[in-house]
C-alpha positions in Angstrom: -47.4 11.8 21.3 -44.6 13.7 19.6 -41.1 12.9 20.8 -39.0 15.5 22.7 -35.8 16.8 21.2 -33.8 14.6 23.5 -35.8 11.5 22.4 -35.3 12.4 18.8 -31.6 12.8 19.4 -31.5 9.4 21.2 -33.3 7.7 18.2 -30.8 9.2 15.8 -28.0 7.9 17.9 -29.5 4.4 18.2 -30.1 4.3 14.4 -26.5 5.5 13.8 -27.6 8.7 12.1 -26.5 11.3 14.7 -24.1 13.8 13.2 -22.6 14.9 16.5 -23.0 12.4 19.4 -21.3 14.8 21.8 -24.5 16.8 21.8 -26.1 13.9 23.7 -23.3 11.8 25.2 -20.7 12.6 27.8 -20.7 15.1 30.6 -23.1 18.0 30.4 -24.0 20.7 33.0 -27.7 20.9 33.7 -28.5 23.9 35.9 -27.2 23.1 39.4 -26.6 19.4 38.5 -24.8 17.4 35.8 -26.1 14.9 33.2 -23.9 12.1 32.0 -25.0 9.8 29.2 -23.3 6.8 27.8 -24.3 4.4 25.0 -23.7 0.7 25.6 -26.1 -1.5 23.7 -24.4 -4.6 25.1 -24.9 -3.6 28.7 -27.6 -4.6 31.2 -26.4 -2.3 34.0 -24.0 0.7 34.3 -22.3 2.8 36.9 -20.2 5.9 37.2 -16.9 5.2 38.8 -15.6 8.4 40.5 -12.1 9.4 41.2 -12.5 8.7 44.9 -13.6 5.1 44.2 -17.3 5.6 44.8 -19.9 4.5 42.3 -23.1 6.1 41.1 -25.9 4.1 39.6 -26.9 4.9 36.0 -30.4 4.4 34.6 -31.2 3.0 31.1 -33.5 4.9 28.8 -36.3 2.5 27.6 -33.9 -0.4 26.9 -32.2 1.6 24.2 -28.7 1.0 25.4 -28.5 4.6 26.5 -27.7 5.0 30.2 -27.8 8.3 32.1 -27.0 9.8 35.4 -28.6 13.1 36.4 -27.9 14.6 39.8 -25.6 16.8 41.9 -23.3 14.1 43.3 -20.8 14.0 40.4 -17.7 16.1 40.8 -17.6 19.5 38.9 -14.8 18.2 36.7 -15.8 15.4 34.4 -13.2 13.0 35.8 -14.8 9.6 35.9 -14.8 6.1 34.4 -17.7 3.8 33.4 -18.3 0.4 34.8 -20.8 -1.8 33.1 -22.0 -5.3 33.1 -22.8 -7.3 30.0 -25.5 -10.0 29.4 -23.1 -12.7 30.6 -22.5 -10.9 33.9 -19.0 -9.9 33.1 -17.9 -6.5 34.4 -16.0 -3.9 32.3 -14.4 -0.6 33.2 -13.3 2.1 30.8 -13.0 5.8 30.3 -15.9 7.6 28.6 -14.9 8.5 25.1 -17.4 11.4 25.0 -16.3 13.2 28.1 -13.2 14.7 26.3 -13.2 18.2 24.8 -12.4 19.0 21.2 -8.8 18.4 20.4 -7.9 19.8 17.0 -6.9 23.5 16.9 -9.5 25.6 15.0 -6.8 27.7 13.2 -5.2 24.5 12.0 -8.5 23.2 10.7 -9.1 26.5 8.8 -5.5 26.2 7.4 -6.4 22.8 6.1 -9.8 24.0 4.8 -8.0 26.7 2.8 -5.3 24.3 1.4 -2.5 25.9 3.5 -1.7 23.1 5.9 1.3 21.4 4.5 1.7 18.7 7.2 -2.0 17.7 7.3 -1.0 14.2 8.4 -0.3 15.7 11.8 -3.9 17.0 11.9 -5.7 14.0 10.4 -5.3 10.3 10.6 -4.6 8.3 13.8 -2.1 9.5 16.4 -1.1 8.2 19.8 -1.4 11.0 22.3 -2.1 11.8 25.9 -5.2 13.8 26.8 -6.0 14.9 30.4 -3.4 12.5 31.7 -4.9 9.5 29.8 -3.2 7.7 26.9 -5.1 6.9 23.8 -5.4 7.5 20.1 -6.8 10.6 18.4 -8.6 9.9 15.1 -9.6 12.5 12.5 -10.8 12.4 9.0 -12.1 14.8 6.3 -15.6 13.9 5.1 -17.5 17.1 4.6 -20.6 15.6 3.0 -21.1 12.8 5.5 -24.2 12.5 7.7 -22.2 10.6 10.3 -18.7 9.2 10.6 -17.5 6.6 13.1 -14.3 4.9 14.0 -14.5 1.1 13.7 -12.1 -1.6 14.7 -11.6 -4.6 16.9 -11.8 -2.4 19.9 -15.5 -1.9 19.1 -16.3 -5.5 19.8 -15.7 -5.6 23.5 -18.3 -2.9 24.3 -20.7 -3.8 21.5 -20.8 -0.5 19.7 -19.2 1.8 17.1 -17.5 5.1 18.0 -19.4 8.0 16.3 -17.1 11.0 15.8 -17.4 14.8 16.5 -18.1 17.1 13.6 -15.9 20.1 13.4 -18.1 22.3 11.3 -17.1 24.0 8.1 -13.7 22.3 8.0 -15.5 19.1 7.1 -13.3 17.3 9.6 -14.5 14.6 12.1 -12.5 13.8 15.2 -12.5 11.5 18.2 -10.1 10.6 21.0 -10.5 7.0 22.2 -8.7 6.4 25.5 -6.7 3.3 26.3 -5.8 2.5 22.7 -2.2 2.2 21.5 -0.2 1.6 18.4 -1.0 -1.6 16.5 -4.7 -1.2 16.6 -6.6 -1.9 13.3 -9.2 0.7 12.3 -11.4 2.1 9.5 -13.9 4.8 9.2 -17.6 4.0 8.7 -19.3 6.8 6.8 -23.0 7.3 6.4 -23.6 9.5 3.4 -26.4 11.9 2.8 -28.5 9.2 1.3 -28.1 6.9 4.2 -25.7 4.5 2.5 -22.9 3.1 4.5 -19.3 3.2 3.3 -16.4 1.4 5.1 -13.3 3.4 4.3 -9.6 3.1 5.1 -7.8 6.2 6.4 -6.5 8.5 3.6 -3.8 9.6 6.1 -3.0 6.1 7.4 0.7 5.6 8.1 0.6 1.8 8.1 -1.8 -0.8 6.6 -2.4 -4.5 6.8 -0.9 -6.8 4.2 -3.1 -6.9 1.1 -5.7 -8.1 0.5 -6.7 -6.8 3.9 -7.1 -3.1 3.9 -7.5 -1.8 7.5 -5.1 1.0 8.7 -2.9 0.4 11.7 -2.3 2.9 14.4 1.4 3.7 14.0 4.0 5.4 16.2 7.8 5.4 15.5 10.6 5.2 18.0 13.2 5.0 15.2 16.5 6.9 15.9 18.1 8.1 12.7 21.9 8.1 12.2 22.2 10.0 8.9 22.5 13.5 10.1 25.8 14.0 8.4 24.3 12.9 5.1 21.4 15.3 5.4 23.7 18.2 6.3 26.0 17.4 3.3 23.0 17.1 1.0 21.7 20.5 2.0 25.0 22.1 1.0 25.6 20.0 -2.2 25.9 21.5 -5.6 23.8 18.8 -7.2 23.7 20.5 -10.6 27.4 19.9 -11.1 27.7 16.5 -9.3 27.4 13.1 -10.8 24.1 11.3 -10.4 23.7 7.7 -11.7 20.5 6.0 -10.6 19.7 2.3 -10.2 15.9 2.0 -10.6 14.3 -1.1 -9.0 11.1 -2.8 -8.2 11.6 -4.1 -4.6 9.2 -7.0 -5.1 11.0 -8.6 -8.0 14.7 -7.5 -7.5 15.3 -10.7 -5.4 13.1 -13.1 -3.5 14.0 -15.3 -0.5 14.4 -19.1 -0.7 10.6 -19.6 -0.4 9.9 -17.2 -3.2 8.6 -14.5 -0.8 9.3 -10.8 -0.8 12.4 -9.6 1.0 11.9 -7.3 4.0 13.1 -3.8 4.0 16.0 -4.9 6.3 16.9 -7.8 3.9 16.8 -5.4 1.0 19.2 -3.1 2.8 21.6 -6.0 3.4 21.8 -7.2 -0.2 20.9 -4.2 -2.3 23.3 -1.7 -0.8 26.3 -3.9 -1.4 25.2 -4.6 -4.9 24.7 -1.0 -5.8 28.0 -0.1 -4.2 29.8 -2.7 -6.3 28.3 -1.1 -9.4 29.1 2.5 -8.4 25.6 4.0 -8.6 25.1 7.1 -6.6 21.3 6.7 -6.0 18.6 4.1 -5.8 15.2 4.8 -7.2 12.3 2.8 -5.8 9.3 2.2 -7.9 6.3 3.2 -5.7 6.4 1.7 -2.3 3.4 3.8 -1.2 0.7 1.3 -0.2 -1.3 -0.1 -3.0 -3.8 -3.0 -3.4 -2.7 -4.7 -6.6 0.8 -6.1 -7.1 0.7 -5.8 -10.9 0.1 -2.1 -10.7 3.7 -1.9 -9.5 2.6 0.7 -7.0 1.4 3.3 -9.5 -2.2 3.0 -8.3 -1.7 4.2 -4.8 -4.2 4.0 -1.9 -1.8 4.9 1.0 -0.2 8.2 0.4 1.5 8.3 3.8 2.4 4.6 4.2 5.2 2.4 3.0 3.7 -0.8 1.7 3.4 -3.6 4.3 4.6 -6.1 1.6 8.1 -5.6 2.9 7.6 -4.8 6.5 6.6 -1.8 8.8 7.5 1.9 8.4 10.4 1.6 10.8 11.8 -1.1 8.6 11.7 1.3 5.7 13.3 4.0 7.8 16.1 1.5 8.5 16.5 0.9 4.8 16.9 4.6 3.9 19.1 5.2 6.9 21.5 2.4 5.8 21.6 3.7 2.2 22.6 7.1 3.5 25.2 5.7 5.9 26.8 3.9 2.9 26.7 7.0 0.7 23.7 6.2 -1.5 20.8 8.5 -2.1 17.2 7.3 -2.2 14.6 8.5 -4.8 10.9 7.6 -4.4 8.5 7.3 -7.2 5.5 9.4 -6.2 2.1 9.4 -8.0 -0.1 12.5 -7.5 -1.7 12.3 -10.9 -4.4 9.6 -10.2 -5.6 7.0 -7.8 -7.5 3.7 -8.1 -11.3 3.2 -7.9 -11.2 0.6 -5.1 -14.3 1.2 -3.0 -12.5 1.0 0.4 -10.1 3.9 -0.5 -10.4 7.5 -1.8 -13.0 7.0 -4.5 -16.4 8.6 -3.6 -14.9 8.9 -0.1 -17.9 10.4 1.7 -20.4 9.2 -0.9 -19.6 12.1 -3.1 -16.6 12.9 -5.5 -14.3 14.3 -2.8 -10.8 13.7 -3.9 -11.7 13.3 -7.6 -13.4 15.6 -10.1 -17.1 14.9 -10.3 -17.2 15.2 -14.1 -15.5 12.1 -15.6 -14.2 14.3 -18.5 -11.9 15.8 -15.9 -12.0 13.1 -13.2 -11.3 9.8 -14.8 -8.4 8.2 -16.8 -10.3 5.8 -18.9 -7.1 4.2 -20.3 -5.8 3.4 -16.8 -9.2 2.8 -15.1 -8.2 5.4 -12.4 -9.6 8.7 -11.0 -7.9 12.1 -11.3 -7.3 14.3 -8.3 -9.3 17.5 -8.1 -6.2 19.7 -7.9 -8.3 22.9 -7.5 -9.9 21.7 -4.2 -8.0 23.2 -1.3 -8.2 20.1 1.0 -7.1 17.8 -1.8 -4.1 20.1 -2.5 -3.2 20.0 1.2 -3.4 16.2 1.1 -1.0 15.9 -1.8 1.4 18.6 -0.7 1.5 17.1 2.8 2.2 13.7 1.3 5.2 15.0 -0.8 6.7 16.7 2.3 6.0 13.7 4.5 8.2 11.3 2.6 11.1 13.8 2.6 10.8 14.7 6.3 9.6 11.5 7.9 11.6 9.0 5.8 14.5 11.3 4.7 13.9 10.6 1.0 16.3 12.5 -1.1 14.2 13.1 -4.2 10.7 12.6 -5.5 10.2 11.3 -9.1 6.8 12.5 -10.0 5.0 10.1 -12.3 2.7 10.8 -15.3 3.2 14.6 -15.2 2.1 14.9 -18.8 -1.3 13.5 -17.9 -1.6 16.2 -15.3 -0.7 19.1 -17.6 -3.2 18.5 -20.4 -6.9 18.4 -20.0 -7.1 16.4 -23.3 -4.4 13.9 -22.4 -5.4 10.6 -24.1 -8.9 11.9 -24.8 -11.0 12.1 -28.0 -12.5 15.4 -29.1 -15.6 16.2 -27.1 -14.4 14.1 -24.2 -12.6 16.9 -22.3 -13.5 20.3 -21.0 -11.4 23.3 -21.9 -10.0 25.7 -19.2 -11.4 29.1 -18.6 -9.3 30.5 -21.5 -10.5 27.8 -23.9 -7.2 26.0 -23.9 -6.2 22.4 -23.0 -3.8 23.3 -20.2 -4.9 22.1 -16.7 -4.4 25.3 -14.9 -5.2 23.8 -11.5 -2.6 21.0 -11.9 0.0 23.4 -13.1 -0.6 25.6 -10.0 -0.3 22.5 -7.8 2.9 21.3 -9.3 4.5 24.8 -9.0 3.4 25.0 -5.3 4.7 21.5 -4.7 8.1 22.3 -6.1 8.4 25.6 -4.2 7.4 23.9 -1.0 9.8 21.0 -1.3 12.8 23.2 -2.2 11.9 25.7 0.6 11.3 23.2 3.4 13.9 20.5 2.4 17.1 22.2 1.0 19.0 19.7 -1.2 15.9 17.5 -1.8 15.2 17.2 -5.5 12.1 16.7 -7.7 12.1 14.9 -11.1 9.3 15.0 -13.6 8.4 12.1 -15.8 7.0 14.3 -18.5 6.9 13.0 -22.1 5.9 16.0 -24.1 7.6 19.3 -25.1 6.0 21.3 -22.4 8.5 24.2 -21.9 10.5 25.0 -18.8 9.6 21.9 -16.7 12.9 22.1 -14.8 13.1 25.9 -14.6 12.3 28.0 -11.5 8.7 29.0 -10.9 9.7 32.7 -10.8 11.0 32.4 -14.3 7.6 30.9 -15.5 8.7 27.2 -15.1 7.2 24.3 -13.3 10.0 24.3 -10.8 11.2 20.7 -11.0 14.9 20.0 -10.4 15.1 17.7 -13.4 13.0 16.1 -16.2 13.3 12.7 -17.7 14.5 13.0 -21.3 11.9 10.7 -23.0 12.7 12.0 -26.5 16.4 11.1 -26.2 15.5 7.6 -24.8 13.0 6.8 -27.7 15.3 8.1 -30.4 18.3 6.2 -29.1 16.5 2.9 -28.7 14.9 3.4 -32.2 18.4 3.9 -33.6 20.0 0.9 -31.8 17.3 -1.6 -32.7 18.1 -1.1 -36.4 20.5 -3.3 -38.3 23.9 -1.5 -38.4 23.8 -1.6 -42.2 20.9 0.8 -42.2 22.1 3.1 -39.3 23.8 5.5 -41.7 20.4 6.6 -42.9 19.2 7.4 -39.4 22.0 9.2 -37.7 19.7 12.1 -37.0 18.1 10.0 -34.3 21.3 10.4 -32.3 22.1 14.0 -33.2 18.7 15.6 -33.0 18.6 15.4 -29.2 21.5 17.9 -28.9 19.3 20.6 -30.3 17.3 20.7 -27.1 19.7 19.0 -24.7 20.2 22.1 -22.5 16.7 23.4 -22.5 16.0 21.3 -19.4 18.0 19.6 -16.7 17.7 16.2 -18.2 17.9 12.6 -16.8 18.7 10.0 -19.5 16.5 7.0 -18.6 16.4 3.5 -19.7 13.6 2.6 -17.2 11.3 -0.2 -16.4 8.8 1.0 -19.0 11.2 0.0 -21.8 11.5 -3.7 -20.8 7.9 -4.7 -20.4 4.7 -5.1 -22.5 6.3 -6.8 -25.4 9.0 -4.1 -25.7 11.7 -6.8 -25.0 14.7 -6.6 -22.7 17.5 -4.2 -23.4 19.6 -7.1 -24.7 16.9 -8.5 -26.8 16.3 -5.1 -28.5 19.8 -5.2 -30.0 20.2 -6.6 -33.5 22.7 -9.3 -34.7 24.1 -12.5 -33.4 24.9 -13.0 -29.7 28.3 -11.3 -29.9 26.8 -8.3 -31.7 23.9 -8.0 -29.3 26.3 -7.8 -26.3 28.6 -5.4 -28.2 25.6 -3.2 -29.0 24.5 -3.2 -25.4 28.0 -2.3 -24.2 28.0 0.5 -26.9 24.6 2.0 -25.9 25.7 2.2 -22.2 29.0 3.7 -23.1 27.3 6.2 -25.4 24.7 7.1 -22.6 27.4 7.8 -20.0 29.2 10.1 -22.4 26.1 12.2 -23.2 25.1 15.2 -21.1 22.6 14.4 -18.5 22.2 12.4 -15.3 21.8 8.6 -15.8 19.2 6.0 -14.9 19.2 2.3 -15.6 16.6 -0.3 -14.5 17.6 -3.4 -12.5 18.7 -6.2 -14.7 20.6 -3.9 -17.0 23.8 -4.6 -15.0 24.0 -8.2 -16.2 22.0 -8.1 -19.4 18.7 -9.7 -18.3 17.6 -11.8 -21.3 13.9 -11.8 -20.9 11.4 -9.0 -20.3 11.0 -7.9 -16.7 8.2 -9.8 -14.8 7.1 -8.2 -11.6 5.9 -11.6 -10.3 9.4 -13.2 -10.1 13.0 -12.3 -9.3 15.6 -11.3 -11.8 17.6 -14.1 -13.5 20.6 -13.8 -11.2 22.1 -17.1 -12.4 23.1 -15.2 -15.6 25.9 -13.5 -13.6 27.9 -16.7 -14.0 28.0 -16.4 -17.8 31.0 -14.4 -19.1 29.2 -12.1 -21.5 26.6 -11.2 -18.8 29.2 -10.6 -16.1 31.1 -8.5 -18.6 28.2 -6.0 -18.6 28.4 -5.7 -14.8 32.2 -5.0 -15.1 31.5 -2.4 -17.9 28.8 -0.5 -15.9 31.0 -0.5 -12.8 33.8 1.1 -14.8 31.4 3.6 -16.5 30.0 4.7 -13.1 33.6 5.1 -11.8 34.6 7.2 -14.7 31.4 9.2 -14.6 32.0 10.0 -10.9 35.7 10.6 -11.0 36.2 12.4 -14.4 34.5 15.8 -13.9 34.4 16.4 -17.7 31.7 13.7 -17.8 29.4 15.3 -15.2 30.4 18.9 -14.3 28.3 20.5 -17.1 25.6 17.9 -17.6 23.1 20.7 -17.9 25.2 23.4 -19.6 26.1 23.8 -23.2 29.8 24.5 -22.5 30.2 20.9 -21.4 29.6 19.5 -24.9 31.0 20.1 -28.4 30.6 18.1 -31.5 33.8 17.0 -33.3 32.0 15.3 -36.1 28.3 14.4 -36.2 28.1 14.0 -40.0 30.1 10.8 -40.7 27.0 8.9 -41.7 28.9 6.8 -44.2 30.8 5.1 -41.4 28.1 5.6 -38.7 30.6 7.2 -36.4 30.0 10.1 -33.9 32.7 12.0 -32.1 32.4 14.8 -29.6 34.1 16.5 -26.6 33.0 16.6 -23.0 34.7 19.2 -20.9 34.8 21.2 -17.7 36.9 24.2 -16.9 40.2 22.2 -16.8 39.6 18.9 -18.5 38.6 17.5 -21.9 37.3 14.1 -22.7 37.3 12.9 -26.3 34.5 10.4 -27.0 34.1 8.5 -30.3 31.7 5.8 -31.3 31.5 3.2 -34.1 27.9 2.0 -34.5 28.8 -0.7 -37.0 30.5 -4.1 -36.7 33.2 -2.9 -39.2 36.5 -1.8 -37.4 37.6 1.7 -38.4 41.4 1.6 -38.6 43.4 4.7 -39.2 40.5 6.9 -38.1 41.5 10.5 -37.6 39.9 12.5 -34.8 40.5 16.2 -34.1 41.8 17.2 -30.6 42.1 20.7 -29.0 45.7 20.4 -27.7 49.1 19.0 -28.5 50.5 16.2 -26.5 49.9 12.5 -25.6 46.3 11.1 -25.2 45.6 8.1 -23.2 42.7 5.6 -23.6 40.5 5.7 -20.6 37.7 3.4 -21.7 37.1 1.0 -24.6 33.7 -0.8 -24.5 35.2 -3.6 -26.6 37.8 -4.4 -24.0 38.2 -8.1 -23.1 37.2 -7.7 -19.4 33.7 -6.6 -20.6 33.4 -9.5 -23.0 34.7 -7.6 -26.0 37.4 -8.5 -28.5 40.1 -6.1 -27.2 40.5 -4.6 -30.7 42.5 -1.4 -31.0 43.6 -1.2 -27.4 46.5 1.1 -27.5 47.6 2.9 -24.3 48.5 6.2 -25.8 48.2 8.4 -29.0 50.4 11.3 -30.0 48.6 14.4 -31.3 49.8 15.6 -34.7 49.8 19.1 -36.0 47.1 18.2 -38.5 44.0 20.3 -38.2 40.9 18.1 -38.2 37.2 18.4 -37.3 37.7 22.1 -36.5 40.5 21.4 -34.1 44.2 22.5 -34.5 45.5 18.9 -33.8 44.4 15.4 -34.4 45.2 11.8 -33.5 44.8 8.6 -35.4 43.1 5.7 -33.7 41.5 2.3 -34.4 37.8 2.3 -33.7 36.8 -1.2 -32.6 33.6 -2.7 -34.0 30.3 -1.7 -32.2 32.3 0.2 -29.6 32.9 3.5 -27.9 36.2 5.0 -26.8 36.9 7.7 -24.1 40.3 9.4 -24.5 42.0 12.1 -22.4 45.1 14.2 -22.7 47.9 12.9 -20.4 49.1 15.1 -17.7 
């Protein structure tokens, strides 16, 4: 005998195939009566518990675990609870999950579907809320190609079932309100795909996760009270283009460890790191990705939790405290953010609903074979909303001051790290990823519109034009771009024996041909001290004294050049070995004079960079820099001016171990000039050669200037001089 529609619906429910359990379960009007159905496979008896305290018996449908009540006695409003008895005779009382109406606003769902919802984490994910006077958690997830989606967690176990979700039609979103849950609950989504295969997935919008290797999301709600309003107001009004910015980049897991060799918490990081950064005079901290990730050795660059600080160091409120304390102590916080790609881990974004959802289906566009990761489908509206919401979330929810966007070059080029025939041209036949370009522009417009004063930085390693120029001028809209060319050329020059540097001076001068085409950050980052590239100290040639002298020289040269500054942790005391993410830095080196001298040098360079406006006012504008002499190859000496409207700084560098006594340098004005900085000074571990407090300008035209001074250039050293007031 053929089954009725209701029986077929019950069978799909029992077999966990039903796409919309609300069609069957919950409170339903039936002519002049009501029909209420619940599904409790672990129950032997069930009752409706009414608001007045009375109970109505429910009947089980053929031992299926489905119980129903049909009759006129239930109140018109579906206000009831369920009492049921398990096989051990224990009684349980709970609200009926399936009596609640749809929650998510239809216009908001359409906004998300069209890629125009920029705070999608408020729509999707898990949220503590109150519905019809009852506290619980609202769950929502995007899985448009799923046959059925359920919420699973420890809360399933006490009623012997999963919680199938409601399908919200063309939006592809599934939702469910589960009463009587609160923050701290672990959960995942169980997805049945179109082929009947089951996928257990973590929440793409999860705001907290278990400590790896566990992967469940945690229902999160913050009660944190921020104290940094003054910082945010000042940031919104700041003229960041003309202000100093020196950045201390760090990997929180290996900066320091506790006595047991374990990670520091966010609170412990705040206590030690802020004082350390203040002692060095950096203006900002840049965190390598603290977005949740499964594999420590990925350093966070293979992200699975785009809305969650990693649990390695504590909970989200701990991270809020960290940022808050940085701001209260005058330090900005930059977050490494990775929208270019994501890992293939089966519990996360990959093939989320059994189909390529977040990634491109074609591996020629959807896979980074070099990195073993998947590439976001930047042309899909819901994916764009996901990433744009993530960017804004970190700025709004955690008060982050800037996003450093990783691997931008891999986003811009369809043929990035690909062989001929292994990539698909765009609609115009070119290699530009038009969808990624559009996404980056929209991201930058959104950030600058919604969070005035917040910055974006591109780690972009090619000559793509106008990366840090406004979108309405045809640019990508980033605030700044890492100057990878300057970094590579400078390190290439410094690793050479000084006797050969005279033949390679172009490595230092070439960068000034394009120095003002972008708003550049000058980075010596983590990438330069790993994978057999050697530490900064170990890159330097010569004996021990020369290696430290070269290191003092390269930092002095860097701080004099136009552009904001970035140094990776360990640079401040000349870490001797390559960076190892699995262990803390070698802090014992601080006790050694040459190493401590580097700390003293960087603290002084940061002070001068902050206080002397000639060194930062026109970091991005050509009027802030002028060559005095870039052609003294014979002596491997460079000299130039840094200036602002009222101040001039003379900077001269000797890149050989041979002192240059009686060296004449042109200056723009008559008068006395004082020595502000000598990288060979004794407090830094230098020899103290040529330390004279003042120099008198002579009426001898030199280097295109009407006056000149005669100085002694110490070996492997840089000098900053300034006209006395």
